C-alpha positions in Angstrom: -15.3 -79.8 71.8 -16.3 -79.8 68.2 -19.1 -77.3 68.4 -19.5 -77.1 64.5 -20.3 -80.9 64.4 -23.0 -80.2 67.1 -24.3 -77.2 65.2 -24.6 -79.2 62.0 -26.6 -82.0 63.7 -28.7 -79.3 65.2 -29.2 -77.7 61.7 -30.5 -81.1 60.3 -32.7 -81.5 63.1 -34.1 -78.2 63.1 -34.7 -78.5 59.2 -36.7 -82.0 59.9 -38.8 -80.1 62.5 -39.6 -77.3 60.4 -40.6 -79.6 57.4 -42.7 -81.6 59.7 -44.5 -78.7 61.1 -44.7 -76.4 58.1 -42.3 -73.8 59.8 -40.1 -73.0 57.1 -39.9 -69.3 57.0 -41.4 -68.8 60.3 -39.6 -67.0 62.9 -39.7 -69.1 66.5 -36.8 -67.4 68.0 -38.9 -66.1 70.9 -40.5 -69.6 71.3 -37.0 -71.1 71.4 -35.9 -68.6 74.2 -38.8 -69.5 76.2 -38.2 -73.2 75.7 -34.6 -72.8 76.8 -35.7 -70.9 80.0 -38.3 -73.7 80.7 -35.4 -76.3 80.3 -33.2 -74.3 82.4 -36.0 -74.4 85.1 -36.3 -78.2 84.7 -32.7 -78.6 85.1 -32.4 -76.4 88.3 -35.3 -78.6 89.7 -33.4 -81.8 89.0 -30.3 -80.4 90.7 -32.3 -79.2 93.7 -29.6 -76.6 94.2 -32.1 -73.8 95.3 -34.2 -75.8 97.4 -32.7 -74.9 100.9 -35.7 -76.1 102.7 -35.4 -79.7 101.4 -33.1 -82.6 102.3 -33.8 -84.5 99.3 -30.9 -85.2 97.2 -30.5 -84.0 93.6 -31.5 -86.5 90.8 -28.9 -88.8 89.6 -26.3 -87.5 87.0 -27.7 -89.1 84.0 -30.9 -87.2 84.7 -29.1 -84.0 85.1 -27.1 -84.6 82.0 -30.2 -85.1 80.0 -31.8 -81.9 81.3 -28.7 -80.1 80.4 -28.5 -81.4 77.0 -32.2 -80.3 76.3 -31.0 -76.7 76.9 -27.9 -77.1 74.9 -30.3 -78.0 71.8 -31.9 -74.9 72.1 -28.9 -72.8 72.4 -27.4 -74.4 69.3 -30.7 -73.9 67.6 -30.9 -70.2 68.6 -27.3 -69.7 67.1 -28.5 -71.2 63.9 -31.5 -69.0 63.6 -29.5 -65.9 64.7 -26.4 -66.6 62.6 -24.1 -66.8 65.4 -21.6 -69.5 66.7 -20.3 -70.0 70.0 -16.5 -69.2 70.0 -14.8 -71.2 72.7 -13.4 -69.4 75.6 -11.9 -70.7 79.0 -14.8 -72.1 81.2 -14.2 -71.6 84.8 -17.0 -72.8 87.2 -19.2 -70.4 89.3 -18.9 -70.6 93.2 -22.4 -71.8 93.5 -25.0 -73.8 91.5 -27.4 -71.1 92.2 -25.1 -68.3 91.2 -24.5 -70.1 87.9 -28.3 -70.6 87.2 -28.8 -67.0 87.9 -26.2 -66.0 85.7 -27.5 -68.1 82.7 -31.1 -66.7 83.2 -29.8 -63.2 83.1 -27.7 -63.8 79.9 -30.8 -65.5 78.1 -32.8 -62.3 79.1 -30.0 -60.1 77.7 -30.2 -62.2 74.6 -34.0 -61.8 74.3 -33.6 -58.1 74.5 -30.8 -57.6 72.3 -30.0 -60.2 69.9 -26.4 -59.9 68.9 -23.2 -61.9 68.8 -22.0 -60.8 72.2 -25.2 -61.6 73.9 -25.5 -64.9 72.3 -21.8 -65.8 73.2 -22.4 -64.6 76.8 -25.5 -66.9 77.1 -23.6 -69.8 75.6 -20.4 -69.2 77.8 -22.7 -69.0 81.0 -24.6 -72.1 80.1 -21.1 -74.2 79.7 -19.9 -72.5 83.0 -23.1 -74.1 84.5 -22.3 -77.4 83.1 -18.8 -77.2 84.8 -20.1 -76.2 87.8 -22.5 -79.2 87.7 -19.4 -81.4 87.1 -20.3 -82.3 83.4 -17.5 -83.0 81.3 -17.2 -82.5 77.4 -17.3 -86.2 76.6 -20.4 -86.7 78.5 -22.0 -83.6 76.9 -21.0 -85.0 73.5 -22.3 -88.5 74.3 -25.7 -87.1 75.7 -26.2 -84.8 73.0 -25.9 -87.7 70.3 -28.3 -89.7 72.4 -30.7 -87.1 72.8 -30.7 -86.1 69.0 -31.7 -89.7 68.2 -34.7 -89.5 70.8 -35.7 -86.1 69.3 -36.1 -87.5 65.9 -37.9 -90.6 67.3 -40.3 -88.2 69.0 -40.8 -86.2 65.7 -41.7 -89.5 64.0 -44.3 -90.3 66.7 -46.0 -86.9 66.7 -44.3 -85.7 70.1 
């Protein structure tokens, strides 16, 4: 996966948002961490993996993929703000979707409490493990990221 290409796309989008909202020189790391947690919750809700009391099926894969990519936008953006890049590692899926979600939540909280390269890398890695556990493929992620990036620009232009 060409992570640097995604970081560059995210940087351009972030600059566009910062200029449109007069956020140049404003630190929004905490807001982005909260946004990432919210997106993670929305993703979990679409998978329904924790809803042991329900027989309703998970959302369609394209919905899950879109929610996943929303979180990826914030992870990339956080890396840009903090000055870190994800270093590819071998990703192995977790045993269960619930386990994968809980690991991501834990690693994001660790990142919030100690923003360093290791905690960023752990959060990113666990997010990718979640994607693998959900059955998402690299090519799908890249295509979905590109599509959502276009939507994000359109939303900015419409005052989203």
